[in-house]
C-alpha positions in Angstrom: -10.3 -7.8 -6.9 -7.4 -5.9 -9.1 -4.8 -7.9 -7.5 -4.2 -11.0 -8.3 -2.7 -13.4 -5.6 -2.4 -16.8 -4.9 -3.7 -18.8 -2.0 -2.2 -19.3 0.6 -1.1 -15.2 1.0 2.5 -15.2 -0.8 4.9 -13.7 2.4 7.7 -13.5 2.9 9.3 -13.8 6.5 9.9 -10.1 7.1 6.6 -9.3 6.2 5.2 -12.8 8.7 7.1 -11.4 11.5 6.0 -7.9 10.9 2.7 -8.8 10.1 2.6 -10.7 13.7 4.7 -8.5 15.3 1.9 -5.5 14.4 -1.1 -7.4 15.3 -2.5 -6.9 11.1 -4.0 -10.2 10.9 -3.8 -12.3 7.4 -7.6 -11.2 6.8 -6.7 -7.6 6.4 -3.5 -8.3 4.3 -6.4 -9.6 2.2 -9.1 -7.3 1.9 -6.0 -4.3 1.3 -4.8 -6.3 -1.6 -8.4 -7.1 -2.6 -9.8 -3.9 -2.1 -7.1 -1.4 -1.0 -6.4 1.2 -3.0 -3.2 0.6 -5.2 -0.5 3.1 -5.6 2.8 3.0 -6.8 5.9 3.8 -5.5 10.1 3.5 -5.2 9.7 0.3 -7.2 7.2 -1.6 -5.2 3.0 -1.7 -4.9 1.2 -0.6 -2.4 -2.4 -1.1 -1.2 -4.2 1.1 1.0 -7.0 0.9 3.1 -8.2 4.8 4.0 -11.2 6.0 4.6 -12.7 6.2 0.9 -12.2 3.3 0.1 -13.8 2.0 3.8 -17.0 4.7 3.2 -17.9 3.6 -1.1 -16.5 -0.3 -0.3 -19.7 0.2 3.0 -22.5 1.4 0.9 -22.2 -2.2 -1.6 -22.1 -4.0 1.7 -18.1 -4.9 2.0 -17.1 -3.3 5.9 -13.8 -3.3 5.6 -13.8 -0.2 9.1 -11.6 -3.1 11.3 -8.8 -2.8 8.8 -9.0 1.1 8.1 -5.4 2.7 7.9 -3.3 -1.0 6.7 -1.0 -0.8 4.3 0.2 -3.7 2.2 3.9 -3.3 0.5 4.8 -5.3 -2.5 7.5 -6.8 -5.1 7.5 -6.7 -8.3 6.8 -10.6 -8.1 4.0 -9.3 -5.9 5.2 -11.2 -2.7 4.2 -8.9 0.5 7.0 -7.8 1.9 5.5 -5.9 4.8 2.3 -4.6 5.8 1.8 -1.6 8.8 -0.8 0.3 10.0 -0.9 4.6 9.0 -4.2 6.7 9.1 -2.3 9.0 7.6 -1.8 8.9 3.9 -0.6 11.6 2.8 3.5 10.5 2.6 2.0 8.6 -0.2 2.0 11.7 -2.2 5.5 10.6 -4.5 8.0 14.0 -4.7 8.8 16.6 -6.0 12.4 15.8 -7.7 14.6 18.2 -7.2 16.8 19.4 -9.7 20.5 19.1 -9.7 21.1 22.3 -11.1 19.1 25.3 -12.5 19.2 26.2 -16.2 18.1 29.2 -18.1 18.5 28.6 -21.9 19.7 25.5 -21.7 22.5 26.4 -20.2 23.4 26.0 -16.4 24.0 28.9 -13.9 
């Protein structure tokens, strides 16, 4: 368990609204915080339950099948900002930085 959470979950109003609207259980949010892959992007921390986590934890006796694809976004203070379900993790890859100026030998072209 990597995420230090207080009981009960620290959910923002937005997170409560989104979780309820998307039909994601509080149990799924807790599972993502406890067992999900931790990613840092755009100033937030994401906890993601993907196929790898489901497979790895199944061997340890933890059943996460129902929670596969759950993503939980947390602010720097640990509060849950939002949660959603997405089975495609490719969008979480870091984006390539664009060069604003082409340089050659320290000089602008």
